[in-house]
C-alpha positions in Angstrom: 17.8 -0.3 87.5 15.1 2.4 87.9 11.6 1.1 87.1 8.5 3.3 86.9 5.7 1.7 89.1 3.4 -0.5 87.1 -0.1 0.8 86.8 -3.3 -0.7 85.3 -6.0 1.2 83.6 -9.1 0.5 81.5 -9.4 2.3 78.1 -11.5 2.1 75.0 -9.4 0.6 72.3 -9.2 1.5 68.6 -7.4 -0.9 66.2 -5.1 0.9 63.6 -4.3 -0.2 60.1 -0.9 0.3 58.5 0.3 2.8 61.2 2.1 2.5 64.5 1.6 5.4 66.9 4.6 6.0 69.2 4.7 8.0 72.4 5.4 11.7 71.8 4.1 11.3 68.2 1.3 13.4 66.8 -0.7 11.7 64.1 -3.8 12.5 62.0 -6.2 9.6 61.7 -9.3 9.1 59.5 -11.8 6.8 61.2 -14.7 5.1 59.4 -15.5 1.9 61.2 -18.4 2.0 63.6 -16.6 0.4 66.5 -13.6 2.8 66.2 -16.0 5.8 66.0 -17.8 4.7 69.2 -14.5 4.0 71.0 -13.4 7.5 70.1 -16.6 9.1 71.2 -16.3 7.2 74.6 -12.8 8.5 75.0 -13.9 12.1 74.4 -16.8 11.7 76.8 -14.4 10.7 79.6 -10.7 11.5 79.9 -10.0 12.0 76.2 -7.6 9.1 76.3 -7.7 6.0 74.2 -5.6 2.9 73.7 -4.2 2.5 70.1 -3.0 -0.8 68.9 -2.0 -1.9 65.3 -3.8 -4.7 63.6 -1.8 -7.8 62.6 -3.6 -8.0 59.3 -4.4 -4.6 57.8 -6.9 -6.1 55.3 -9.2 -7.3 58.1 -12.2 -5.0 58.5 -13.5 -6.4 61.8 -10.5 -7.7 63.7 -10.9 -10.1 66.6 -9.2 -9.7 70.0 -6.3 -11.8 68.8 -6.1 -9.8 65.6 -4.4 -6.8 67.3 -0.9 -6.5 68.8 -0.7 -6.8 72.6 1.6 -3.7 72.9 0.3 -0.3 71.9 0.2 3.3 72.9 -2.1 5.3 75.2 -2.9 8.5 73.3 -4.9 11.6 74.0 -7.4 13.0 71.4 -6.4 16.6 70.6 -9.0 17.4 67.9 -12.1 15.8 66.4 -13.7 16.7 63.1 -16.8 15.0 61.6 -16.8 14.9 57.8 -19.9 15.0 55.6 -19.5 11.3 54.6 -19.9 10.1 58.2 -16.2 9.5 58.9 -14.2 11.3 61.6 -10.9 13.0 61.3 -9.0 13.0 64.6 -5.6 14.3 65.7 -4.0 12.1 68.4 -0.8 12.4 70.4 0.9 9.3 71.8 1.6 9.4 75.6 2.8 6.1 77.0 3.5 2.5 76.0 1.1 0.0 77.4 0.5 -3.7 77.3 -3.0 -5.4 77.1 -3.7 -7.5 80.2 -7.1 -8.6 79.1 -10.1 -7.6 76.9 -13.2 -6.6 78.8 -16.7 -7.5 77.4 -18.3 -4.7 75.4 -20.8 -5.0 72.5 -20.2 -1.6 70.8 -16.3 -1.3 70.8 -13.2 -2.8 72.3 -12.5 -2.2 76.0 -9.1 -3.3 77.3 -7.4 -3.4 80.7 -3.7 -2.3 80.1 -0.6 -2.2 82.1 1.5 1.0 82.0 4.9 1.9 83.3 6.5 -1.1 81.7 9.5 0.6 80.2 13.1 0.4 81.5 14.3 4.0 81.1 17.7 3.6 82.9 20.1 6.3 81.7 23.8 6.0 81.7 27.0 6.3 79.7 25.9 3.5 77.3 22.6 5.2 76.4 24.4 8.5 76.0 26.9 6.9 73.6 24.1 5.3 71.6 22.3 8.7 71.3 25.4 10.5 70.0 26.1 7.7 67.5 22.5 7.8 66.3 22.5 11.6 65.9 25.7 11.4 63.8 24.3 8.5 61.8 21.0 10.2 61.3 22.8 13.3 59.8 24.5 11.0 57.3 21.1 9.3 56.5 19.5 12.7 55.8 22.1 13.3 53.1 20.8 10.3 51.2 17.1 10.7 52.0 16.0 14.1 50.9 12.4 13.3 51.9 13.0 13.9 55.6 11.6 17.4 56.4 14.1 20.0 57.7 11.7 20.7 60.6 12.0 17.1 61.8 15.8 17.3 61.8 15.7 20.6 63.8 13.2 19.3 66.3 15.2 16.1 66.9 18.3 18.1 67.6 16.5 20.0 70.4 15.2 16.9 72.2 17.2 16.2 75.3 15.1 13.2 76.6 16.6 10.0 75.2 13.3 8.0 75.3 11.4 10.8 73.5 14.2 11.3 71.0 14.3 7.7 70.0 10.5 7.4 69.7 10.2 10.5 67.6 13.0 9.4 65.4 11.5 5.9 64.9 8.2 7.5 64.0 9.8 9.5 61.1 11.9 6.7 59.6 10.4 5.0 56.5 10.3 1.6 58.0 7.8 -1.3 57.5 4.9 -1.5 60.1 6.4 -4.7 61.5 9.8 -3.0 62.2 8.1 -0.1 63.9 5.9 -2.5 66.0 9.1 -4.3 67.1 10.6 -1.0 68.2 7.4 -0.2 70.1 7.6 -3.6 71.9 11.2 -3.0 72.9 10.8 -1.8 76.6 14.5 -1.4 77.4 15.7 2.0 76.3 19.3 0.8 75.6 18.0 -2.1 73.4 15.7 0.3 71.6 18.6 2.7 70.9 20.7 -0.2 69.6 17.9 -1.5 67.4 17.2 1.9 65.8 21.0 2.4 65.2 21.1 -1.0 63.4 18.1 0.0 61.3 19.7 3.4 60.5 22.9 1.8 59.2 20.8 -0.7 57.2 18.8 2.2 55.6 22.0 4.1 54.8 23.4 1.0 53.1 20.2 0.6 51.1 20.2 4.3 50.2 23.9 4.1 49.0 23.0 1.0 46.9 20.0 2.8 45.4 22.2 5.8 44.6 24.8 3.6 42.9 22.1 1.9 41.0 20.6 5.2 39.8 24.0 6.4 38.7 24.8 3.2 36.9 21.4 3.2 35.1 21.7 6.9 34.3 25.0 6.3 32.5 23.5 3.6 30.3 20.5 5.7 29.3 20.2 8.4 26.7 17.4 10.8 26.0 15.3 8.3 24.0 15.4 5.7 26.9 14.2 7.9 29.8 10.8 6.2 29.6 12.4 2.9 30.6 14.0 4.3 33.7 11.9 2.3 36.2 12.4 -0.9 34.3 16.1 -0.4 34.2 16.2 0.4 37.9 14.5 -2.9 38.6 16.9 -4.7 36.3 19.9 -3.2 38.1 18.4 -4.2 41.5 18.0 -7.8 40.2 21.6 -7.7 39.0 22.8 -6.7 42.5 20.7 -9.4 44.1 22.2 -12.0 41.8 18.8 -12.9 40.2 18.1 -12.8 36.5 15.0 -11.1 35.0 12.9 -12.0 32.0 15.5 -10.5 29.6 18.1 -13.1 30.7 15.7 -16.0 30.5 14.7 -14.9 27.0 18.4 -14.8 25.9 18.9 -18.2 27.5 15.9 -19.5 25.5 17.5 -18.1 22.3 20.8 -19.7 23.1 19.1 -23.0 23.7 17.4 -22.7 20.3 20.7 -22.0 18.6 22.3 -25.1 20.1 19.3 -27.3 19.0 19.3 -25.8 15.5 21.8 -27.3 13.1 23.2 -24.0 11.8 26.1 -23.7 9.3 29.3 -22.6 11.0 29.2 -19.1 9.6 25.6 -18.6 10.7 26.3 -20.0 14.2 29.3 -17.7 14.8 27.2 -14.7 13.6 24.3 -15.6 15.9 26.6 -16.2 18.9 28.2 -12.7 18.4 24.7 -11.2 18.3 23.7 -13.1 21.5 26.8 -11.6 23.3 25.7 -8.1 22.2 22.1 -8.8 23.3 23.3 -9.8 26.8 25.0 -6.4 27.2 21.9 -4.4 26.0 19.0 -3.1 28.1 16.1 -5.5 27.5 13.7 -2.7 26.6 15.9 -0.8 24.3 15.1 -0.4 20.6 18.5 -1.9 19.5 17.8 -5.1 21.6 14.5 -5.6 19.6 16.4 -5.3 16.3 19.0 -7.9 17.4 16.3 -10.3 18.7 14.4 -10.0 15.4 17.6 -10.7 13.5 18.3 -13.8 15.6 14.7 -15.0 15.2 15.0 -14.5 11.4 18.1 -16.7 11.2 16.6 -19.4 13.4 13.4 -19.5 11.4 15.3 -20.2 8.1 15.4 -23.8 6.9 19.2 -24.3 6.6 18.9 -28.0 6.0 15.2 -29.0 6.1 14.1 -30.6 2.8 10.9 -32.0 1.3 11.7 -35.6 0.3 9.6 -35.6 -2.9 8.9 -38.9 -4.5 9.1 -38.0 -8.2 7.1 -40.3 -10.5 7.0 -39.2 -14.1 3.8 -41.0 -14.9 2.1 -39.5 -11.8 3.5 -36.1 -12.7 2.0 -36.4 -16.2 -1.3 -37.4 -14.7 -1.3 -34.3 -12.4 -0.5 -32.0 -15.4 -3.3 -33.5 -17.5 -5.8 -33.3 -14.6 -5.1 -29.7 -13.9 -4.7 -28.3 -17.5 -6.2 -28.9 -20.9 -4.0 -28.7 -23.9 -0.6 -26.9 -23.5 1.1 -30.0 -25.0 4.6 -28.5 -25.6 4.9 -26.8 -22.2 3.9 -30.0 -20.5 6.3 -32.0 -22.6 9.2 -29.7 -21.7 8.3 -29.7 -18.0 8.2 -33.5 -17.9 11.6 -33.6 -19.6 13.0 -31.4 -16.9 11.5 -33.5 -14.2 12.8 -36.7 -15.8 16.4 -35.3 -15.8 16.0 -34.2 -12.2 14.9 -37.7 -11.1 18.3 -39.0 -12.4 20.6 -36.4 -10.8 20.6 -34.9 -7.4 20.8 -31.2 -8.5 20.3 -29.7 -11.9 22.4 -26.7 -12.8 20.3 -25.8 -15.8 18.4 -22.7 -16.9 15.4 -21.4 -15.1 12.0 -22.1 -16.7 10.1 -19.0 -17.9 6.5 -19.5 -18.9 5.5 -16.7 -21.3 1.9 -16.2 -22.4 -1.1 -13.9 -22.3 -3.1 -13.5 -19.1 -5.4 -16.3 -18.1 -3.8 -19.2 -20.0 -2.7 -21.0 -16.8 0.9 -20.0 -16.2 0.7 -19.7 -12.4 -1.6 -22.7 -12.0 0.9 -24.7 -14.1 3.6 -23.8 -11.6 1.4 -25.2 -8.8 0.9 -28.4 -10.7 4.7 -28.7 -11.1 5.1 -28.4 -7.4 2.3 -31.0 -6.8 3.9 -33.4 -9.3 7.3 -33.0 -7.6 5.8 -33.3 -4.1 7.3 -30.0 -3.0 6.1 -26.9 -1.2 4.8 -24.2 -3.5 5.3 -20.5 -2.9 4.1 -17.7 -5.2 6.1 -14.4 -5.2 4.5 -11.6 -7.2 7.1 -9.2 -8.7 4.6 -6.9 -10.4 5.3 -3.3 -9.6 8.5 -4.0 -7.7 11.0 -1.2 -8.3 13.3 -1.3 -5.3 16.4 -3.6 -5.3 16.0 -4.1 -1.6 12.7 -5.9 -2.2 14.9 -8.7 -3.6 18.1 -8.4 -1.7 16.7 -7.1 1.6 17.4 -4.0 3.6 20.6 -3.4 5.5 20.0 -3.7 9.3 21.1 -0.1 9.8 17.7 1.0 8.5 14.7 1.3 10.8 12.2 -1.5 10.0 14.7 -3.5 8.0 13.5 -6.8 6.6 15.0 -9.6 4.6 14.2 -9.6 0.8 11.2 -11.4 -0.8 13.4 -14.4 -1.8 14.5 -15.1 1.8 10.9 -14.4 3.0 9.6 -17.0 0.5 12.0 -19.6 1.7 11.1 -18.7 5.3 7.4 -19.2 4.4 8.1 -22.5 2.7 10.0 -23.8 5.8 12.1 -26.1 3.5 15.2 -25.4 1.5 13.9 -26.9 -1.7 10.5 -25.4 -2.5 9.1 -24.5 -5.9 9.0 -20.7 -6.0 7.0 -19.0 -8.8 8.3 -15.6 -9.6 5.1 -14.2 -11.0 4.9 -11.2 -13.5 8.7 -11.0 -13.8 8.2 -8.6 -16.8 6.3 -6.1 -14.7 9.3 -5.0 -12.6 10.6 -1.5 -13.1 13.5 0.6 -11.9 14.0 4.0 -10.3 16.6 5.8 -8.2 16.4 3.0 -5.6 18.0 0.5 -7.9 17.0 -2.1 -10.5 15.4 -5.3 -9.0 15.8 -7.2 -12.3 19.6 -6.9 -11.9 19.3 -8.2 -8.3 17.5 -11.2 -9.7 20.5 -12.1 -11.9 22.3 -13.6 -8.9 19.1 -15.4 -7.7 18.5 -17.1 -11.0 22.0 -17.9 -11.9 22.7 -21.6 -11.0 26.4 -20.9 -10.8 26.0 -18.1 -8.2 22.8 -18.8 -6.2 24.4 -21.4 -3.9 25.9 -18.4 -2.0 23.1 -15.8 -2.3 23.9 -12.9 0.1 20.8 -11.1 1.4 21.7 -7.6 2.8 19.6 -8.2 6.0 21.1 -11.6 6.8 24.7 -10.6 5.8 25.2 -14.4 5.4 25.5 -16.6 2.3 22.3 -18.7 1.8 22.1 -21.7 -0.5 19.3 -21.2 -3.1 20.6 -23.9 -5.4 18.0 -26.4 -4.1 15.1 -24.1 -4.9 13.2 -24.8 -8.2 12.5 -21.3 -9.6 9.8 -20.9 -12.3 9.1 -17.4 -13.7 6.1 -16.2 -15.5 5.6 -13.2 -17.9 3.1 -11.8 -20.4 5.6 -10.0 -22.5 9.1 -11.5 -23.1 10.4 -8.2 -24.7 9.9 -6.4 -21.3 12.4 -8.7 -19.6 16.0 -7.4 -19.7 18.4 -9.4 -22.0 20.8 -10.5 -19.2 17.8 -11.9 -17.2 16.4 -13.6 -20.3 19.8 -15.2 -20.9 19.4 -17.1 -17.6 15.9 -18.5 -18.5 14.6 -21.2 -20.8 11.4 -19.7 -22.4 8.4 -21.9 -22.7 5.6 -20.2 -24.6 2.0 -20.8 -23.7 -0.1 -19.7 -26.6 -3.7 -18.5 -26.2 -6.5 -21.1 -26.4 -8.4 -21.7 -29.6 -12.2 -21.6 -29.6 -12.2 -25.4 -29.6 -9.9 -25.4 -26.5 -12.1 -22.9 -24.7 -15.2 -25.0 -25.3 -13.6 -28.1 -23.9 -12.1 -26.2 -20.9 -15.5 -24.7 -20.2 -17.4 -28.0 -20.4 -14.8 -30.0 -18.6 -13.6 -27.5 -15.9 -15.3 -24.1 -15.7 -19.0 -25.1 -15.7 -18.6 -27.9 -13.1 -16.5 -25.5 -10.9 -19.0 -22.7 -11.0 -22.0 -25.1 -10.4 -20.2 -26.2 -7.2 -19.3 -22.7 -6.1 -22.8 -21.4 -6.6 -24.5 -24.4 -4.8 -25.9 -26.3 -7.8 -26.0 -30.0 -8.1 -24.3 -31.4 -11.3 -26.7 -31.2 -14.3 -29.0 -28.5 -12.9 -27.6 -26.0 -15.4 -26.3 -27.2 -18.7 -24.6 -25.2 -21.5 -24.6 -26.4 -25.1 -21.6 -25.7 -27.3 -23.4 -23.0 -29.2 -24.1 -21.0 -26.1 -20.5 -21.3 -24.9 -19.3 -20.3 -28.3 -21.6 -17.2 -28.3 -20.0 -16.2 -24.9 -16.5 -16.7 -26.2 -17.1 -14.7 -29.4 -19.4 -11.9 -28.4 -18.8 -11.4 -24.6 -15.1 -12.0 -24.2 -12.0 -11.1 -26.0 -9.0 -12.9 -24.4 -6.4 -15.5 -25.0 -7.2 -17.3 -21.7 -10.4 -18.2 -20.0 -10.8 -15.8 -17.0 -13.5 -13.7 -18.5 -15.2 -16.8 -19.9 -15.4 -18.1 -16.3 -16.7 -14.8 -15.0 -19.5 -14.8 -17.6 -20.4 -18.4 -16.7 -20.4 -17.4 -13.0 -22.7 -14.5 -13.8 -25.2 -16.8 -15.5 -25.1 -19.2 -12.5 -25.9 -16.3 -10.1 -28.8 -15.1 -12.2 -30.2 -18.6 -12.4 -29.9 -18.9 -8.6 -31.8 -15.7 -8.1 -34.5 -16.8 -10.6 -35.0 -20.1 -8.8 -35.4 -18.4 -5.4 -37.8 -15.8 -6.8 -40.0 -18.4 -8.6 -39.6 -21.0 -5.8 -39.3 -23.8 -8.4 -36.9 -26.7 -8.6 -36.2 -27.1 -12.3 -33.3 -27.7 -14.6 -32.0 -24.9 -16.8 -30.6 -25.4 -20.3 -28.6 -22.4 -21.5 -28.8 -21.9 -25.3 -27.3 -19.5 -27.8 -30.7 -17.6 -27.9 -31.0 -17.3 -24.1 -27.5 -15.9 -23.6 -28.6 -12.3 -24.2 -31.3 -12.7 -21.5 -28.7 -13.4 -18.9 -25.7 -11.4 -20.0 -27.4 -8.5 -21.9 -26.5 -7.2 -25.4 -23.2 -8.6 -26.9 -20.1 -6.6 -25.9 -18.0 -7.4 -28.9 -18.3 -7.7 -32.7 -17.0 -11.0 -33.9 -15.3 -11.4 -37.3 -17.4 -8.8 -39.0 -16.0 -6.6 -41.7 -18.1 -3.6 -43.0 -21.4 -4.6 -44.5 -20.7 -2.7 -47.7 -17.7 -1.7 -49.8 -16.4 1.7 -48.8 -13.8 4.1 -50.2 -10.7 4.5 -48.0 -11.7 1.8 -45.5 -9.5 -1.3 -45.5 -9.7 -4.3 -43.2 -6.5 -5.7 -41.8 -5.5 -8.8 -39.8 -3.8 -7.9 -36.5 -2.1 -9.9 -33.7 -2.5 -9.0 -30.1 -1.6 -10.6 -26.8 -5.1 -11.9 -26.5 -5.4 -13.4 -30.0 -6.2 -12.3 -33.5 -8.1 -9.2 -34.3 -9.7 -7.4 -37.3 -8.3 -4.0 -37.7 -10.0 -1.2 -39.6 -7.8 1.4 -41.3 -9.4 4.6 -42.6 -7.9 7.3 -44.9 -9.3 10.8 -45.4 -8.0 13.4 -48.0 -8.2 17.1 -47.6 -6.7 20.0 -49.6 -3.4 21.0 -48.0 0.3 21.1 -48.3 1.5 17.5 -48.2 1.1 16.7 -44.5 0.7 13.1 -43.4 -1.3 12.8 -40.1 -1.5 9.4 -38.4 -3.8 8.9 -35.4 -5.1 6.0 -33.2 -2.3 5.7 -30.6 0.0 3.9 -32.9 3.5 2.8 -32.0 6.7 3.9 -33.8 6.7 0.9 -36.2 3.2 1.4 -37.4 3.9 5.2 -37.8 6.9 4.3 -40.0 4.7 1.8 -41.9 2.3 4.8 -42.8 5.3 6.7 -44.1 6.5 3.7 -46.1 2.9 3.2 -47.5 2.9 6.9 -48.7 6.3 6.5 -50.3 5.2 3.3 -52.1 2.1 5.1 -53.5 4.3 8.0 -54.7 6.6 5.6 -56.5 3.6 4.0 -58.3 1.8 7.4 -58.9 2.0 7.3 -62.7 1.0 3.6 -62.9 -2.0 4.4 -60.7 -3.0 7.4 -62.8 -2.0 10.0 -60.2 -0.2 13.3 -60.8 3.5 13.1 -59.7 2.9 16.0 -57.2 -0.4 14.8 -55.9 0.9 14.5 -52.3 1.9 18.2 -52.3 -1.6 19.5 -52.8 -3.3 17.2 -50.2 -3.2 16.5 -46.5 -3.6 12.7 -45.9 -5.1 11.6 -42.6 -4.8 7.9 -41.6 -6.8 6.7 -38.6 -7.0 3.4 -36.8 -10.3 3.2 -34.8 -10.4 2.4 -31.0 -8.0 5.3 -30.5 -7.6 4.7 -26.7 -6.0 1.3 -27.3 -2.2 1.3 -28.0 -1.3 -0.5 -31.2 2.0 -1.5 -32.7 3.3 -4.4 -34.7 5.8 -5.4 -37.4 3.9 -4.0 -40.4 0.4 -3.1 -41.5 2.0 -1.3 -44.4 0.0 -3.1 -47.1 -3.3 -2.4 -45.4 -2.4 1.3 -45.1 -1.3 1.5 -48.7 -4.5 -0.1 -49.9 -6.6 2.3 -47.9 -4.6 5.3 -49.2 -4.9 4.2 -52.9 -8.6 3.6 -52.4 -9.1 7.2 -51.1 -6.9 8.7 -53.9 -8.6 6.8 -56.7 -12.1 7.0 -55.1 -12.5 3.3 -55.5 -14.2 1.2 -52.8 -12.4 -1.8 -51.2 -14.1 -5.2 -50.9 -15.5 -5.4 -47.4 -15.1 -9.2 -47.1 -11.4 -9.1 -47.9 -8.8 -8.7 -45.1 
């Protein structure tokens, strides 16, 4: 064994971070620490040689003597450049391995006594064999790692010295600092060659695995999934290592939820199929998100959960009386329905449909029914719905598909037997996307809704436990097949007497509380409320009445704050105009004098009775009948019928038989912007027409 004589020298030492400098290696260094700069300056002042040793902890800014490795490299400083920020850029070349014998005392920088000549550089057949094998293996490694510069490959091929060859090779391999330090600390050349060969084989193995992973991932990806490349690579690596990522754990959680949920057999089989598909999909793909949402939707549905309502007819009657004034017939029918339900488990009867003008309490009556039954209440507004998919759901092939509103309502209720109010069922319309009212036929048919098939779920869902109540303003707007499935309960508009009692008993106390008044601070007498009903509102319900009462409360609140007085306010008929301004409506007034051609009729509207003025004007002409005022077909025909009636009675009325051929007759119904139609009005039109033809006034106080 040939050994180089051991030599001991003293050098300034510079600790290195995240780099190992080998002998024969040229490396650029950026130095910023004061101790390192002073050590470098000392080296330049003397022999230009310095001892370089790697820190054990790269994050340590001021390492101790024990914080650096014992084995390092004696290096020469080739170039030195001072940068404007105070740091130094140096180019160093490793010369010899050395081992620290001891640290010498120095305040400004590290000084060490090192031992050189510690390598076993014995050459022989074994070392030659290792070098040849390493060169061949390195060529194979370069095929996989394209980052190795071609110059390095060429320079390594020209190196004859085995020790220099292995050190230069180790310096250029992408190894961790710990591995490189281990090579540096291997003093035997043969052992060093063997160690590097092992590392090369290991790197080739890793490179082959990476290439396989890349190829496998690339096959799975399409153009839209390129953004997920890194995540997929990580997933493939985890798969090779036998560990599961977040995606698997999420699927496991879903599987656990499926086992815990008591799903029907068909739903369970469907979800298990989706879970199998989900396991095969990339976690970050768009399709996986769709599948997860579908599974979550099925798991969130109440397949068996029920509200155990304790139905007490007397209590139900109390609730209905508390919540609503009047409405005797609707309440009676609802209580009959509840009485039957208390005796049988499931009623396969018609769906209730509450029909009445706005503001009479249809929706709130539905809430009271749910309260009386002890069930969850969900309101579903169908006003303006024109797409069948809103009811049946969208098929999952569409982007952003969702279940229909019926299934969403059951999801929201979290029980299988809620009370669902299908509000404004008469306001649905149809277009090229389908007819939602036809889709409702299955929902509201007791013979079919036990297997309602939503397009999104693609599973039968039992809706027979749901208590559906529909509401509408206009029964004629509901298609006949849908009407056939409903039992209509009409809620008529409130009379003036009803409105007074509702206002005193419900609306005034409610608005006092909302506006922060104690009971009794503001009082309304019946005359004041009647004034509001007659001259400031025109409705069948009480919504506008409540708004006007709220407006008075707000004005009183402002008045109290402005005057800073605590007093009680009594609202009278005379003071209404002070708070609400001039009356908005005429109430029950006909014309003040008798006029020719002006007849007063009685009309029915959705908001109650009305006085309707009909005016007739005559002009020389050729027998044209002109009807204006936005009248419907029936009223236009009534005008024609009125003219025909007058013609048949022409002689009796003292008119020429051909009077209509020389005149143009114009019939107008005021408030032209408001649509008007009804079953008749013919007698009023005929009276107005005869009055104009005979020039006789009509009594203004007769309707």
